[in-house]
C-alpha positions in Angstrom: 30.9 107.3 -38.3 32.4 104.3 -40.3 29.9 102.2 -39.4 26.9 104.3 -40.4 28.8 104.3 -44.2 29.6 100.8 -44.5 25.7 100.2 -43.1 24.4 102.4 -46.4 27.0 100.4 -48.5 26.0 97.2 -47.8 22.1 98.5 -48.5 22.9 100.2 -51.8 24.5 96.9 -53.0 22.9 95.4 -55.8 21.2 91.8 -55.1 23.1 88.8 -56.2 21.0 86.6 -58.7 19.8 83.4 -56.9 20.3 85.2 -53.5 17.0 85.4 -51.4 15.6 89.2 -51.4 16.9 91.2 -48.5 13.2 92.4 -48.1 9.7 90.4 -48.4 6.4 91.5 -47.2 5.3 89.7 -44.3 2.6 87.3 -44.8 -0.2 89.0 -42.2 -3.5 88.5 -41.0 -4.9 90.5 -43.6 -4.0 88.2 -46.6 -6.8 85.6 -46.1 -9.3 84.3 -48.7 -12.2 85.4 -47.3 -11.0 89.0 -47.2 -10.5 88.7 -51.1 -14.0 87.2 -51.4 -15.4 90.1 -49.4 -14.0 92.5 -51.7 -14.8 91.0 -55.1 -18.2 90.2 -54.1 -18.8 93.8 -51.5 -21.8 95.1 -54.1 -23.8 92.0 -52.8 -22.9 91.4 -49.4 -23.2 94.3 -47.7 -26.5 95.4 -49.0 -27.4 91.8 -48.0 -26.2 92.5 -44.5 -27.7 95.8 -44.4 -31.3 94.3 -45.3 -31.2 91.5 -42.7 -29.9 94.0 -39.9 -32.9 96.4 -40.7 -35.5 93.1 -40.8 -34.0 92.2 -37.6 -35.0 95.4 -35.8 -38.4 95.7 -37.4 -39.3 92.5 -36.2 -37.7 92.9 -32.8 -40.3 96.4 -32.4 -43.1 94.6 -33.9 -43.0 91.6 -31.5 -42.1 94.2 -28.4 -45.8 95.9 -29.7 -47.2 92.4 -29.9 -46.1 91.3 -26.5 -46.8 94.6 -24.7 -50.4 95.0 -25.5 -53.0 92.5 -24.8 -55.9 91.9 -27.4 -58.8 93.9 -27.3 -61.0 91.0 -25.5 -58.4 90.3 -23.0 -58.3 93.9 -21.9 -62.0 94.8 -21.8 -62.3 92.0 -19.4 -59.9 93.1 -17.3 -61.5 96.6 -17.0 -65.0 94.6 -16.6 -63.2 92.8 -13.8 -62.1 96.5 -12.5 -65.1 97.9 -12.3 -67.0 95.2 -10.6 -64.1 95.2 -7.9 -64.4 98.7 -7.6 -68.2 99.0 -7.4 -68.1 96.4 -4.0 -65.7 98.7 -2.3 -67.3 101.9 -2.8 -64.4 104.5 -1.4 -61.8 102.7 -3.3 -59.2 100.6 -3.6 -55.2 100.7 -4.5 -53.5 99.4 -7.1 -51.8 96.7 -5.1 -55.1 95.4 -3.8 -56.6 95.4 -7.0 -53.5 93.8 -8.8 -53.6 90.8 -5.9 -57.8 90.4 -6.0 -57.6 90.2 -9.9 -53.7 88.2 -9.9 -52.8 90.6 -12.5 -48.9 92.4 -12.3 -49.0 95.6 -10.8 -47.4 97.4 -13.4 -50.3 96.0 -16.0 -52.7 97.2 -13.7 -51.6 100.5 -13.0 -51.5 100.8 -17.1 -55.2 99.6 -17.3 -56.3 102.1 -14.4 -54.5 105.0 -16.3 -56.3 104.4 -19.3 -59.7 103.7 -17.8 -58.9 107.5 -15.8 -58.5 108.9 -19.3 -61.4 107.8 -20.6 -63.2 108.7 -17.3 -64.3 105.7 -15.9 -62.4 105.8 -12.8 -60.8 108.5 -10.6 -57.6 108.5 -8.2 -57.2 110.2 -5.0 -53.9 110.3 -2.8 -53.9 110.8 0.7 -51.3 112.7 3.1 -49.7 109.2 3.2 -49.3 109.0 -0.3 -51.1 106.1 -0.8 -53.4 106.3 -4.1 -56.8 105.0 -4.3 -58.7 104.3 -7.0 -62.8 104.4 -7.5 -65.4 104.1 -10.0 -66.0 108.1 -11.0 -69.8 109.3 -9.9 -70.1 106.4 -7.5 -69.6 108.5 -4.2 -70.8 112.4 -3.5 
């Protein structure tokens, strides 16, 4: 009990002039000059950051669209080659076989074949072994 009273009495004593203050604010990581600069110029800095982020997102979307689709001429040439190959093989070819013949990636070949099926140019048949063959529509009876 006496110790608690003594501690309270010492803390309540007035400070002696010339003596260091009992408590000083520690220098923390928040006392950095660029924090002050950011706070003073926040009306400029944060909108610039927001515009830059939106610009980067838009650039990413546009570049993804461009890389995803080929130009129209190249796509038309590939479709023409697909039709030539399917006319040679009257009973059809698989997408994998077409991709190897035309030296085109398999996913791109499937995308082209599906586009051509939507345009009613080719049709697909899947057998009991789940092998899908593609052929030109109306070529066989």
